[in-house]
CHARMM-style PDB file with segment names, atoms N, HN, CA, C and O in Angstrom:
ATOM      1  N   MET     1      -8.459  -6.925  14.884  1.00  0.00      PROA
ATOM      2  CA  MET     1      -7.603  -6.352  13.840  1.00  0.00      PROA
ATOM      3  C   MET     1      -7.697  -7.223  12.589  1.00  0.00      PROA
ATOM      4  O   MET     1      -7.667  -8.450  12.677  1.00  0.00      PROA
ATOM      5  N   ASN     2      -7.809  -6.599  11.456  1.00  0.00      PROA
ATOM      6  HN  ASN     2      -7.834  -5.602  11.385  1.00  0.00      PROA
ATOM      7  CA  ASN     2      -7.877  -7.301  10.179  1.00  0.00      PROA
ATOM      8  C   ASN     2      -6.523  -7.920   9.855  1.00  0.00      PROA
ATOM      9  O   ASN     2      -5.497  -7.243   9.926  1.00  0.00      PROA
ATOM     10  N   GLN     3      -6.515  -9.199   9.500  1.00  0.00      PROA
ATOM     11  HN  GLN     3      -7.349  -9.748   9.442  1.00  0.00      PROA
ATOM     12  CA  GLN     3      -5.247  -9.876   9.216  1.00  0.00      PROA
ATOM     13  C   GLN     3      -4.526  -9.304   8.013  1.00  0.00      PROA
ATOM     14  O   GLN     3      -3.331  -9.542   7.839  1.00  0.00      PROA
ATOM     15  N   TYR     4      -5.227  -8.558   7.184  1.00  0.00      PROA
ATOM     16  HN  TYR     4      -6.198  -8.365   7.326  1.00  0.00      PROA
ATOM     17  CA  TYR     4      -4.614  -7.968   6.000  1.00  0.00      PROA
ATOM     18  C   TYR     4      -4.387  -6.460   6.157  1.00  0.00      PROA
ATOM     19  O   TYR     4      -4.171  -5.758   5.169  1.00  0.00      PROA
ATOM     20  N   SER     5      -4.435  -5.970   7.382  1.00  0.00      PROA
ATOM     21  HN  SER     5      -4.610  -6.540   8.184  1.00  0.00      PROA
ATOM     22  CA  SER     5      -4.346  -4.533   7.593  1.00  0.00      PROA
ATOM     23  C   SER     5      -3.016  -3.953   7.107  1.00  0.00      PROA
ATOM     24  O   SER     5      -2.960  -2.774   6.756  1.00  0.00      PROA
ATOM     25  N   GLY     6      -1.952  -4.744   7.077  1.00  0.00      PROA
ATOM     26  HN  GLY     6      -1.997  -5.702   7.362  1.00  0.00      PROA
ATOM     27  CA  GLY     6      -0.661  -4.259   6.604  1.00  0.00      PROA
ATOM     28  C   GLY     6      -0.678  -3.898   5.136  1.00  0.00      PROA
ATOM     29  O   GLY     6       0.165  -3.125   4.680  1.00  0.00      PROA
ATOM     30  N   THR     7      -1.632  -4.449   4.380  1.00  0.00      PROA
ATOM     31  HN  THR     7      -2.316  -5.076   4.751  1.00  0.00      PROA
ATOM     32  CA  THR     7      -1.694  -4.142   2.954  1.00  0.00      PROA
ATOM     33  C   THR     7      -2.612  -2.964   2.659  1.00  0.00      PROA
ATOM     34  O   THR     7      -2.643  -2.490   1.524  1.00  0.00      PROA
ATOM     35  N   GLN     8      -3.358  -2.478   3.644  1.00  0.00      PROA
ATOM     36  HN  GLN     8      -3.333  -2.863   4.567  1.00  0.00      PROA
ATOM     37  CA  GLN     8      -4.283  -1.385   3.408  1.00  0.00      PROA
ATOM     38  C   GLN     8      -3.614  -0.024   3.487  1.00  0.00      PROA
ATOM     39  O   GLN     8      -4.054   0.915   2.823  1.00  0.00      PROA
ATOM     40  N   LYS     9      -2.571   0.102   4.275  1.00  0.00      PROA
ATOM     41  HN  LYS     9      -2.213  -0.661   4.814  1.00  0.00      PROA
ATOM     42  CA  LYS     9      -1.872   1.378   4.427  1.00  0.00      PROA
ATOM     43  C   LYS     9      -0.529   1.286   3.724  1.00  0.00      PROA
ATOM     44  O   LYS     9       0.351   0.538   4.151  1.00  0.00      PROA
ATOM     45  N   LYS    10      -0.373   2.020   2.683  1.00  0.00      PROA
ATOM     46  HN  LYS    10      -1.088   2.628   2.336  1.00  0.00      PROA
ATOM     47  CA  LYS    10       0.881   1.998   1.936  1.00  0.00      PROA
ATOM     48  C   LYS    10       1.839   3.041   2.491  1.00  0.00      PROA
ATOM     49  O   LYS    10       1.427   4.068   3.030  1.00  0.00      PROA
ATOM     50  N   SER    11       3.103   2.757   2.348  1.00  0.00      PROA
ATOM     51  HN  SER    11       3.438   1.923   1.910  1.00  0.00      PROA
ATOM     52  CA  SER    11       4.137   3.667   2.836  1.00  0.00      PROA
ATOM     53  C   SER    11       4.057   4.991   2.084  1.00  0.00      PROA
ATOM     54  O   SER    11       4.119   5.003   0.855  1.00  0.00      PROA
ATOM     55  N   PRO    12       3.920   6.109   2.803  1.00  0.00      PROA
ATOM     56  CA  PRO    12       3.820   7.400   2.129  1.00  0.00      PROA
ATOM     57  C   PRO    12       5.152   7.892   1.568  1.00  0.00      PROA
ATOM     58  O   PRO    12       5.174   8.872   0.824  1.00  0.00      PROA
ATOM     59  N   ARG    13       6.262   7.236   1.906  1.00  0.00      PROA
ATOM     60  HN  ARG    13       6.244   6.439   2.511  1.00  0.00      PROA
ATOM     61  CA  ARG    13       7.562   7.729   1.481  1.00  0.00      PROA
ATOM     62  C   ARG    13       7.947   7.287   0.087  1.00  0.00      PROA
ATOM     63  O   ARG    13       8.915   7.811  -0.466  1.00  0.00      PROA
ATOM     64  N   ARG    14       7.230   6.340  -0.510  1.00  0.00      PROA
ATOM     65  HN  ARG    14       6.444   5.914  -0.061  1.00  0.00      PROA
ATOM     66  CA  ARG    14       7.607   5.851  -1.838  1.00  0.00      PROA
ATOM     67  C   ARG    14       7.162   6.819  -2.916  1.00  0.00      PROA
ATOM     68  O   ARG    14       5.966   7.056  -3.090  1.00  0.00      PROA
ATOM     69  N   PRO    15       8.118   7.380  -3.641  1.00  0.00      PROA
ATOM     70  CA  PRO    15       7.765   8.314  -4.716  1.00  0.00      PROA
ATOM     71  C   PRO    15       7.224   7.582  -5.942  1.00  0.00      PROA
ATOM     72  O   PRO    15       7.515   6.406  -6.161  1.00  0.00      PROA
ATOM     73  N   HSD    16       6.439   8.294  -6.724  1.00  0.00      PROA
ATOM     74  HN  HSD    16       6.202   9.249  -6.546  1.00  0.00      PROA
ATOM     75  CA  HSD    16       5.882   7.759  -7.962  1.00  0.00      PROA
ATOM     76  C   HSD    16       6.573   8.411  -9.153  1.00  0.00      PROA
ATOM     77  O   HSD    16       6.943   9.585  -9.114  1.00  0.00      PROA
ATOM     78  N   ALA    17       6.733   7.633 -10.195  1.00  0.00      PROA
ATOM     79  HN  ALA    17       6.432   6.680 -10.226  1.00  0.00      PROA
ATOM     80  CA  ALA    17       7.248   8.167 -11.463  1.00  0.00      PROA
ATOM     81  C   ALA    17       6.111   8.909 -12.163  1.00  0.00      PROA
ATOM     82  O   ALA    17       4.966   8.851 -11.715  1.00  0.00      PROA
ATOM     83  N   GLU    18       6.414   9.595 -13.241  1.00  0.00      PROA
ATOM     84  HN  GLU    18       7.344   9.642 -13.604  1.00  0.00      PROA
ATOM     85  CA  GLU    18       5.394  10.347 -13.970  1.00  0.00      PROA
ATOM     86  C   GLU    18       4.299   9.457 -14.542  1.00  0.00      PROA
ATOM     87  O   GLU    18       3.171   9.907 -14.747  1.00  0.00      PROA
ATOM     88  N   ASP    19       4.636   8.176 -14.803  1.00  0.00      PROA
ATOM     89  HN  ASP    19       5.552   7.811 -14.637  1.00  0.00      PROA
ATOM     90  CA  ASP    19       3.628   7.256 -15.337  1.00  0.00      PROA
ATOM     91  C   ASP    19       2.761   6.650 -14.229  1.00  0.00      PROA
ATOM     92  O   ASP    19       1.899   5.816 -14.506  1.00  0.00      PROA
ATOM     93  N   GLY    20       2.985   7.069 -12.965  1.00  0.00      PROA
ATOM     94  HN  GLY    20       3.686   7.746 -12.740  1.00  0.00      PROA
ATOM     95  CA  GLY    20       2.165   6.602 -11.859  1.00  0.00      PROA
ATOM     96  C   GLY    20       2.696   5.382 -11.143  1.00  0.00      PROA
ATOM     97  O   GLY    20       2.190   5.018 -10.081  1.00  0.00      PROA
ATOM     98  N   LYS    21       3.714   4.740 -11.708  1.00  0.00      PROA
ATOM     99  HN  LYS    21       4.124   5.035 -12.571  1.00  0.00      PROA
ATOM    100  CA  LYS    21       4.278   3.549 -11.080  1.00  0.00      PROA
ATOM    101  C   LYS    21       5.208   3.950  -9.931  1.00  0.00      PROA
ATOM    102  O   LYS    21       5.795   5.032  -9.928  1.00  0.00      PROA
ATOM    103  N   PHE    22       5.324   3.041  -8.954  1.00  0.00      PROA
ATOM    104  HN  PHE    22       4.848   2.161  -8.956  1.00  0.00      PROA
ATOM    105  CA  PHE    22       6.252   3.298  -7.858  1.00  0.00      PROA
ATOM    106  C   PHE    22       7.679   3.293  -8.370  1.00  0.00      PROA
ATOM    107  O   PHE    22       8.030   2.500  -9.244  1.00  0.00      PROA
ATOM    108  N   MET    23       8.500   4.176  -7.827  1.00  0.00      PROA
ATOM    109  HN  MET    23       8.215   4.821  -7.117  1.00  0.00      PROA
ATOM    110  CA  MET    23       9.922   4.183  -8.132  1.00  0.00      PROA
ATOM    111  C   MET    23      10.604   3.211  -7.176  1.00  0.00      PROA
ATOM    112  O   MET    23      10.169   3.081  -6.032  1.00  0.00      PROA
ATOM    113  N   PRO    24      11.650   2.533  -7.605  1.00  0.00      PROA
ATOM    114  CA  PRO    24      12.335   1.568  -6.734  1.00  0.00      PROA
ATOM    115  C   PRO    24      12.864   2.230  -5.470  1.00  0.00      PROA
ATOM    116  O   PRO    24      13.349   3.361  -5.499  1.00  0.00      PROA
ATOM    117  N   ASP    25      12.760   1.498  -4.350  1.00  0.00      PROA
ATOM    118  HN  ASP    25      12.366   0.579  -4.326  1.00  0.00      PROA
ATOM    119  CA  ASP    25      13.238   2.003  -3.061  1.00  0.00      PROA
ATOM    120  C   ASP    25      14.738   1.863  -2.891  1.00  0.00      PROA
ATOM    121  O   ASP    25      15.366   2.692  -2.233  1.00  0.00      PROA
ATOM    122  N   TYR    26      15.308   0.849  -3.460  1.00  0.00      PROA
ATOM    123  HN  TYR    26      14.798   0.175  -3.995  1.00  0.00      PROA
ATOM    124  CA  TYR    26      16.678   0.470  -3.129  1.00  0.00      PROA
ATOM    125  C   TYR    26      17.572   0.429  -4.355  1.00  0.00      PROA
ATOM    126  O   TYR    26      17.905  -0.643  -4.861  1.00  0.00      PROA
ATOM    127  N   ALA    27      17.951   1.591  -4.823  1.00  0.00      PROA
ATOM    128  HN  ALA    27      17.681   2.461  -4.412  1.00  0.00      PROA
ATOM    129  CA  ALA    27      18.900   1.753  -5.933  1.00  0.00      PROA
ATOM    130  C   ALA    27      18.555   0.873  -7.134  1.00  0.00      PROA
ATOM    131  O   ALA    27      19.431   0.238  -7.720  1.00  0.00      PROA
ATOM    132  N   GLY    28      17.294   0.844  -7.486  1.00  0.00      PROA
ATOM    133  HN  GLY    28      16.582   1.361  -7.009  1.00  0.00      PROA
ATOM    134  CA  GLY    28      16.875   0.093  -8.657  1.00  0.00      PROA
ATOM    135  C   GLY    28      16.717  -1.397  -8.435  1.00  0.00      PROA
ATOM    136  O   GLY    28      16.336  -2.122  -9.355  1.00  0.00      PROA
ATOM    137  N   GLU    29      17.001  -1.864  -7.241  1.00  0.00      PROA
ATOM    138  HN  GLU    29      17.311  -1.275  -6.494  1.00  0.00      PROA
ATOM    139  CA  GLU    29      16.855  -3.280  -6.933  1.00  0.00      PROA
ATOM    140  C   GLU    29      15.368  -3.585  -6.755  1.00  0.00      PROA
ATOM    141  O   GLU    29      14.717  -3.002  -5.888  1.00  0.00      PROA
ATOM    142  N   THR    30      14.833  -4.482  -7.559  1.00  0.00      PROA
ATOM    143  HN  THR    30      15.362  -4.955  -8.264  1.00  0.00      PROA
ATOM    144  CA  THR    30      13.419  -4.804  -7.470  1.00  0.00      PROA
ATOM    145  C   THR    30      13.167  -5.889  -6.431  1.00  0.00      PROA
ATOM    146  O   THR    30      14.026  -6.729  -6.163  1.00  0.00      PROA
ATOM    147  N   LYS    31      11.988  -5.852  -5.862  1.00  0.00      PROA
ATOM    148  HN  LYS    31      11.291  -5.169  -6.080  1.00  0.00      PROA
ATOM    149  CA  LYS    31      11.597  -6.857  -4.875  1.00  0.00      PROA
ATOM    150  C   LYS    31      10.965  -8.041  -5.586  1.00  0.00      PROA
ATOM    151  O   LYS    31      10.336  -7.892  -6.633  1.00  0.00      PROA
ATOM    152  N   ARG    32      11.143  -9.215  -5.003  1.00  0.00      PROA
ATOM    153  HN  ARG    32      11.654  -9.336  -4.152  1.00  0.00      PROA
ATOM    154  CA  ARG    32      10.547 -10.446  -5.526  1.00  0.00      PROA
ATOM    155  C   ARG    32       9.662 -11.052  -4.457  1.00  0.00      PROA
ATOM    156  O   ARG    32       9.899 -10.867  -3.263  1.00  0.00      PROA
ATOM    157  N   LEU    33       8.646 -11.773  -4.888  1.00  0.00      PROA
ATOM    158  HN  LEU    33       8.454 -11.923  -5.858  1.00  0.00      PROA
ATOM    159  CA  LEU    33       7.748 -12.435  -3.969  1.00  0.00      PROA
ATOM    160  C   LEU    33       8.491 -13.534  -3.219  1.00  0.00      PROA
ATOM    161  O   LEU    33       9.155 -14.371  -3.830  1.00  0.00      PROA
ATOM    162  N   ARG    34       8.377 -13.527  -1.892  1.00  0.00      PROA
ATOM    163  HN  ARG    34       7.838 -12.847  -1.395  1.00  0.00      PROA
ATOM    164  CA  ARG    34       9.010 -14.533  -1.033  1.00  0.00      PROA
ATOM    165  C   ARG    34       7.933 -15.131  -0.142  1.00  0.00      PROA
ATOM    166  O   ARG    34       6.817 -14.619  -0.052  1.00  0.00      PROA
ATOM    167  N   SER    35       8.287 -16.206   0.499  1.00  0.00      PROA
ATOM    168  HN  SER    35       9.193 -16.623   0.426  1.00  0.00      PROA
ATOM    169  CA  SER    35       7.358 -16.854   1.423  1.00  0.00      PROA
ATOM    170  C   SER    35       8.093 -17.196   2.707  1.00  0.00      PROA
ATOM    171  O   SER    35       9.246 -17.627   2.675  1.00  0.00      PROA
ATOM    172  N   MET    36       7.422 -17.003   3.840  1.00  0.00      PROA
ATOM    173  HN  MET    36       6.485 -16.654   3.865  1.00  0.00      PROA
ATOM    174  CA  MET    36       8.011 -17.385   5.122  1.00  0.00      PROA
ATOM    175  C   MET    36       6.893 -17.732   6.100  1.00  0.00      PROA
ATOM    176  O   MET    36       5.757 -17.281   5.951  1.00  0.00      PROA
ATOM    177  N   ARG    37       7.226 -18.523   7.077  1.00  0.00      PROA
ATOM    178  HN  ARG    37       8.148 -18.889   7.198  1.00  0.00      PROA
ATOM    179  CA  ARG    37       6.253 -18.903   8.092  1.00  0.00      PROA
ATOM    180  C   ARG    37       6.583 -18.163   9.379  1.00  0.00      PROA
ATOM    181  O   ARG    37       7.738 -18.115   9.804  1.00  0.00      PROA
ATOM    182  N   LEU    38       5.548 -17.583   9.999  1.00  0.00      PROA
ATOM    183  HN  LEU    38       4.610 -17.622   9.654  1.00  0.00      PROA
ATOM    184  CA  LEU    38       5.709 -16.845  11.243  1.00  0.00      PROA
ATOM    185  C   LEU    38       4.611 -17.254  12.217  1.00  0.00      PROA
ATOM    186  O   LEU    38       3.523 -17.664  11.812  1.00  0.00      PROA
ATOM    187  N   THR    39       4.912 -17.137  13.496  1.00  0.00      PROA
ATOM    188  HN  THR    39       5.796 -16.804  13.825  1.00  0.00      PROA
ATOM    189  CA  THR    39       3.877 -17.362  14.499  1.00  0.00      PROA
ATOM    190  C   THR    39       2.907 -16.186  14.470  1.00  0.00      PROA
ATOM    191  O   THR    39       3.223 -15.129  13.924  1.00  0.00      PROA
ATOM    192  N   ASP    40       1.740 -16.369  15.051  1.00  0.00      PROA
ATOM    193  HN  ASP    40       1.483 -17.227  15.495  1.00  0.00      PROA
ATOM    194  CA  ASP    40       0.781 -15.267  15.147  1.00  0.00      PROA
ATOM    195  C   ASP    40       1.372 -14.112  15.951  1.00  0.00      PROA
ATOM    196  O   ASP    40       1.128 -12.945  15.645  1.00  0.00      PROA
ATOM    197  N   THR    41       2.148 -14.445  16.979  1.00  0.00      PROA
ATOM    198  HN  THR    41       2.346 -15.393  17.227  1.00  0.00      PROA
ATOM    199  CA  THR    41       2.773 -13.407  17.803  1.00  0.00      PROA
ATOM    200  C   THR    41       3.722 -12.559  16.970  1.00  0.00      PROA
ATOM    201  O   THR    41       3.673 -11.330  17.035  1.00  0.00      PROA
ATOM    202  N   ALA    42       4.582 -13.198  16.190  1.00  0.00      PROA
ATOM    203  HN  ALA    42       4.621 -14.196  16.137  1.00  0.00      PROA
ATOM    204  CA  ALA    42       5.529 -12.461  15.345  1.00  0.00      PROA
ATOM    205  C   ALA    42       4.780 -11.596  14.338  1.00  0.00      PROA
ATOM    206  O   ALA    42       5.176 -10.459  14.084  1.00  0.00      PROA
ATOM    207  N   TRP    43       3.702 -12.125  13.763  1.00  0.00      PROA
ATOM    208  HN  TRP    43       3.380 -13.049  13.969  1.00  0.00      PROA
ATOM    209  CA  TRP    43       2.915 -11.394  12.769  1.00  0.00      PROA
ATOM    210  C   TRP    43       2.319 -10.124  13.380  1.00  0.00      PROA
ATOM    211  O   TRP    43       2.350  -9.057  12.767  1.00  0.00      PROA
ATOM    212  N   GLU    44       1.778 -10.253  14.589  1.00  0.00      PROA
ATOM    213  HN  GLU    44       1.753 -11.120  15.086  1.00  0.00      PROA
ATOM    214  CA  GLU    44       1.188  -9.106  15.265  1.00  0.00      PROA
ATOM    215  C   GLU    44       2.253  -8.094  15.686  1.00  0.00      PROA
ATOM    216  O   GLU    44       2.023  -6.887  15.607  1.00  0.00      PROA
ATOM    217  N   LEU    45       3.412  -8.575  16.131  1.00  0.00      PROA
ATOM    218  HN  LEU    45       3.598  -9.555  16.195  1.00  0.00      PROA
ATOM    219  CA  LEU    45       4.497  -7.658  16.490  1.00  0.00      PROA
ATOM    220  C   LEU    45       4.998  -6.894  15.268  1.00  0.00      PROA
ATOM    221  O   LEU    45       5.301  -5.705  15.360  1.00  0.00      PROA
ATOM    222  N   LEU    46       5.087  -7.569  14.131  1.00  0.00      PROA
ATOM    223  HN  LEU    46       4.840  -8.535  14.056  1.00  0.00      PROA
ATOM    224  CA  LEU    46       5.453  -6.876  12.889  1.00  0.00      PROA
ATOM    225  C   LEU    46       4.430  -5.789  12.555  1.00  0.00      PROA
ATOM    226  O   LEU    46       4.791  -4.703  12.102  1.00  0.00      PROA
ATOM    227  N   ALA    47       3.152  -6.094  12.784  1.00  0.00      PROA
ATOM    228  HN  ALA    47       2.859  -6.976  13.152  1.00  0.00      PROA
ATOM    229  CA  ALA    47       2.096  -5.116  12.521  1.00  0.00      PROA
ATOM    230  C   ALA    47       2.252  -3.896  13.429  1.00  0.00      PROA
ATOM    231  O   ALA    47       2.077  -2.764  12.977  1.00  0.00      PROA
ATOM    232  N   GLU    48       2.576  -4.113  14.695  1.00  0.00      PROA
ATOM    233  HN  GLU    48       2.718  -5.033  15.062  1.00  0.00      PROA
ATOM    234  CA  GLU    48       2.765  -3.002  15.633  1.00  0.00      PROA
ATOM    235  C   GLU    48       3.948  -2.120  15.224  1.00  0.00      PROA
ATOM    236  O   GLU    48       3.852  -0.893  15.230  1.00  0.00      PROA
ATOM    237  N   ILE    49       5.052  -2.758  14.873  1.00  0.00      PROA
ATOM    238  HN  ILE    49       5.129  -3.755  14.869  1.00  0.00      PROA
ATOM    239  CA  ILE    49       6.235  -2.006  14.438  1.00  0.00      PROA
ATOM    240  C   ILE    49       5.919  -1.229  13.164  1.00  0.00      PROA
ATOM    241  O   ILE    49       6.288  -0.062  13.033  1.00  0.00      PROA
ATOM    242  N   ALA    50       5.238  -1.879  12.232  1.00  0.00      PROA
ATOM    243  HN  ALA    50       4.938  -2.827  12.339  1.00  0.00      PROA
ATOM    244  CA  ALA    50       4.871  -1.228  10.968  1.00  0.00      PROA
ATOM    245  C   ALA    50       3.984  -0.017  11.213  1.00  0.00      PROA
ATOM    246  O   ALA    50       4.191   1.039  10.615  1.00  0.00      PROA
ATOM    247  N   GLU    51       3.008  -0.163  12.081  1.00  0.00      PROA
ATOM    248  HN  GLU    51       2.840  -1.021  12.567  1.00  0.00      PROA
ATOM    249  CA  GLU    51       2.098   0.951  12.365  1.00  0.00      PROA
ATOM    250  C   GLU    51       2.842   2.126  12.994  1.00  0.00      PROA
ATOM    251  O   GLU    51       2.606   3.277  12.627  1.00  0.00      PROA
ATOM    252  N   LYS    52       3.729   1.846  13.932  1.00  0.00      PROA
ATOM    253  HN  LYS    52       3.920   0.911  14.231  1.00  0.00      PROA
ATOM    254  CA  LYS    52       4.500   2.914  14.586  1.00  0.00      PROA
ATOM    255  C   LYS    52       5.375   3.667  13.585  1.00  0.00      PROA
ATOM    256  O   LYS    52       5.602   4.868  13.734  1.00  0.00      PROA
ATOM    257  N   ASN    53       5.864   2.964  12.569  1.00  0.00      PROA
ATOM    258  HN  ASN    53       5.680   1.988  12.448  1.00  0.00      PROA
ATOM    259  CA  ASN    53       6.760   3.559  11.581  1.00  0.00      PROA
ATOM    260  C   ASN    53       6.043   3.991  10.303  1.00  0.00      PROA
ATOM    261  O   ASN    53       6.677   4.507   9.383  1.00  0.00      PROA
ATOM    262  N   HSD    54       4.720   3.783  10.240  1.00  0.00      PROA
ATOM    263  HN  HSD    54       4.206   3.363  10.987  1.00  0.00      PROA
ATOM    264  CA  HSD    54       3.905   4.154   9.078  1.00  0.00      PROA
ATOM    265  C   HSD    54       4.400   3.475   7.803  1.00  0.00      PROA
ATOM    266  O   HSD    54       4.500   4.100   6.747  1.00  0.00      PROA
ATOM    267  N   ILE    55       4.705   2.193   7.923  1.00  0.00      PROA
ATOM    268  HN  ILE    55       4.624   1.686   8.781  1.00  0.00      PROA
ATOM    269  CA  ILE    55       5.147   1.388   6.784  1.00  0.00      PROA
ATOM    270  C   ILE    55       4.439   0.040   6.836  1.00  0.00      PROA
ATOM    271  O   ILE    55       3.657  -0.215   7.752  1.00  0.00      PROA
ATOM    272  N   THR    56       4.704  -0.814   5.875  1.00  0.00      PROA
ATOM    273  HN  THR    56       5.339  -0.607   5.131  1.00  0.00      PROA
ATOM    274  CA  THR    56       4.106  -2.149   5.848  1.00  0.00      PROA
ATOM    275  C   THR    56       4.989  -3.157   6.581  1.00  0.00      PROA
ATOM    276  O   THR    56       6.152  -2.880   6.874  1.00  0.00      PROA
ATOM    277  N   ARG    57       4.430  -4.317   6.870  1.00  0.00      PROA
ATOM    278  HN  ARG    57       3.486  -4.542   6.632  1.00  0.00      PROA
ATOM    279  CA  ARG    57       5.201  -5.390   7.491  1.00  0.00      PROA
ATOM    280  C   ARG    57       6.387  -5.776   6.617  1.00  0.00      PROA
ATOM    281  O   ARG    57       7.483  -6.024   7.121  1.00  0.00      PROA
ATOM    282  N   THR    58       6.171  -5.826   5.329  1.00  0.00      PROA
ATOM    283  HN  THR    58       5.281  -5.625   4.919  1.00  0.00      PROA
ATOM    284  CA  THR    58       7.237  -6.176   4.394  1.00  0.00      PROA
ATOM    285  C   THR    58       8.403  -5.204   4.514  1.00  0.00      PROA
ATOM    286  O   THR    58       9.567  -5.603   4.516  1.00  0.00      PROA
ATOM    287  N   GLU    59       8.067  -3.922   4.615  1.00  0.00      PROA
ATOM    288  HN  GLU    59       7.121  -3.598   4.613  1.00  0.00      PROA
ATOM    289  CA  GLU    59       9.108  -2.913   4.726  1.00  0.00      PROA
ATOM    290  C   GLU    59       9.846  -3.026   6.057  1.00  0.00      PROA
ATOM    291  O   GLU    59      11.043  -2.749   6.122  1.00  0.00      PROA
ATOM    292  N   VAL    60       9.146  -3.429   7.124  1.00  0.00      PROA
ATOM    293  HN  VAL    60       8.173  -3.654   7.072  1.00  0.00      PROA
ATOM    294  CA  VAL    60       9.804  -3.658   8.421  1.00  0.00      PROA
ATOM    295  C   VAL    60      10.892  -4.715   8.267  1.00  0.00      PROA
ATOM    296  O   VAL    60      12.014  -4.531   8.739  1.00  0.00      PROA
ATOM    297  N   ILE    61      10.560  -5.814   7.608  1.00  0.00      PROA
ATOM    298  HN  ILE    61       9.648  -5.963   7.225  1.00  0.00      PROA
ATOM    299  CA  ILE    61      11.520  -6.899   7.414  1.00  0.00      PROA
ATOM    300  C   ILE    61      12.693  -6.426   6.560  1.00  0.00      PROA
ATOM    301  O   ILE    61      13.849  -6.717   6.869  1.00  0.00      PROA
ATOM    302  N   GLU    62      12.394  -5.696   5.486  1.00  0.00      PROA
ATOM    303  HN  GLU    62      11.455  -5.460   5.236  1.00  0.00      PROA
ATOM    304  CA  GLU    62      13.440  -5.180   4.595  1.00  0.00      PROA
ATOM    305  C   GLU    62      14.408  -4.271   5.358  1.00  0.00      PROA
ATOM    306  O   GLU    62      15.625  -4.426   5.248  1.00  0.00      PROA
ATOM    307  N   LEU    63      13.873  -3.334   6.123  1.00  0.00      PROA
ATOM    308  HN  LEU    63      12.885  -3.208   6.213  1.00  0.00      PROA
ATOM    309  CA  LEU    63      14.711  -2.386   6.863  1.00  0.00      PROA
ATOM    310  C   LEU    63      15.505  -3.086   7.961  1.00  0.00      PROA
ATOM    311  O   LEU    63      16.673  -2.767   8.184  1.00  0.00      PROA
ATOM    312  N   PHE    64      14.878  -4.038   8.646  1.00  0.00      PROA
ATOM    313  HN  PHE    64      13.929  -4.297   8.465  1.00  0.00      PROA
ATOM    314  CA  PHE    64      15.582  -4.805   9.677  1.00  0.00      PROA
ATOM    315  C   PHE    64      16.779  -5.541   9.060  1.00  0.00      PROA
ATOM    316  O   PHE    64      17.880  -5.515   9.610  1.00  0.00      PROA
ATOM    317  N   ALA    65      16.556  -6.191   7.927  1.00  0.00      PROA
ATOM    318  HN  ALA    65      15.662  -6.213   7.481  1.00  0.00      PROA
ATOM    319  CA  ALA    65      17.622  -6.942   7.270  1.00  0.00      PROA
ATOM    320  C   ALA    65      18.763  -6.028   6.816  1.00  0.00      PROA
ATOM    321  O   ALA    65      19.915  -6.457   6.757  1.00  0.00      PROA
ATOM    322  N   ARG    66      18.447  -4.780   6.496  1.00  0.00      PROA
ATOM    323  HN  ARG    66      17.511  -4.432   6.544  1.00  0.00      PROA
ATOM    324  CA  ARG    66      19.456  -3.818   6.050  1.00  0.00      PROA
ATOM    325  C   ARG    66      20.101  -3.053   7.212  1.00  0.00      PROA
ATOM    326  O   ARG    66      20.942  -2.181   6.996  1.00  0.00      PROA
ATOM    327  N   GLY    67      19.699  -3.387   8.450  1.00  0.00      PROA
ATOM    328  HN  GLY    67      19.015  -4.096   8.626  1.00  0.00      PROA
ATOM    329  CA  GLY    67      20.316  -2.770   9.619  1.00  0.00      PROA
ATOM    330  C   GLY    67      19.806  -1.371   9.947  1.00  0.00      PROA
ATOM    331  O   GLY    67      20.466  -0.625  10.670  1.00  0.00      PROA
ATOM    332  N   GLU    68      18.638  -1.010   9.423  1.00  0.00      PROA
ATOM    333  HN  GLU    68      18.102  -1.616   8.835  1.00  0.00      PROA
ATOM    334  CA  GLU    68      18.067   0.315   9.696  1.00  0.00      PROA
ATOM    335  C   GLU    68      17.425   0.341  11.074  1.00  0.00      PROA
ATOM    336  O   GLU    68      17.019  -0.697  11.598  1.00  0.00      PROA
ATOM    337  N   ASP    69      17.336   1.515  11.650  1.00  0.00      PROA
ATOM    338  HN  ASP    69      17.666   2.358  11.224  1.00  0.00      PROA
ATOM    339  CA  ASP    69      16.694   1.685  12.946  1.00  0.00      PROA
ATOM    340  C   ASP    69      15.190   1.843  12.774  1.00  0.00      PROA
ATOM    341  O   ASP    69      14.721   2.592  11.917  1.00  0.00      PROA
ATOM    342  N   LEU    70      14.455   1.131  13.593  1.00  0.00      PROA
ATOM    343  HN  LEU    70      14.836   0.522  14.289  1.00  0.00      PROA
ATOM    344  CA  LEU    70      12.993   1.253  13.640  1.00  0.00      PROA
ATOM    345  C   LEU    70      12.595   1.530  15.080  1.00  0.00      PROA
ATOM    346  O   LEU    70      13.320   1.153  16.001  1.00  0.00      PROA
ATOM    347  N   TYR    71      11.482   2.169  15.288  1.00  0.00      PROA
ATOM    348  HN  TYR    71      10.893   2.475  14.540  1.00  0.00      PROA
ATOM    349  CA  TYR    71      10.995   2.391  16.640  1.00  0.00      PROA
ATOM    350  C   TYR    71       9.657   1.770  16.838  1.00  0.00      PROA
ATOM    351  OT1 TYR    71       9.091   1.860  17.928  1.00  0.00      PROA
TER     352      TYR     71
END
């Protein structure tokens, strides 16, 4: 599996504005670049969850933190 595979498939649920830019997901709250350290196991598990939900690893973390259900 490609270590960057989470960045190749974008979430199909994000709408685009007329100018082609993504519209904010969370009531206009913009995302900022963060950094965290994870084990290889955690990274792969995030990839599995992301694939099942057709979203990115980043979105898995965001939804988990907001208390959303994932499968």
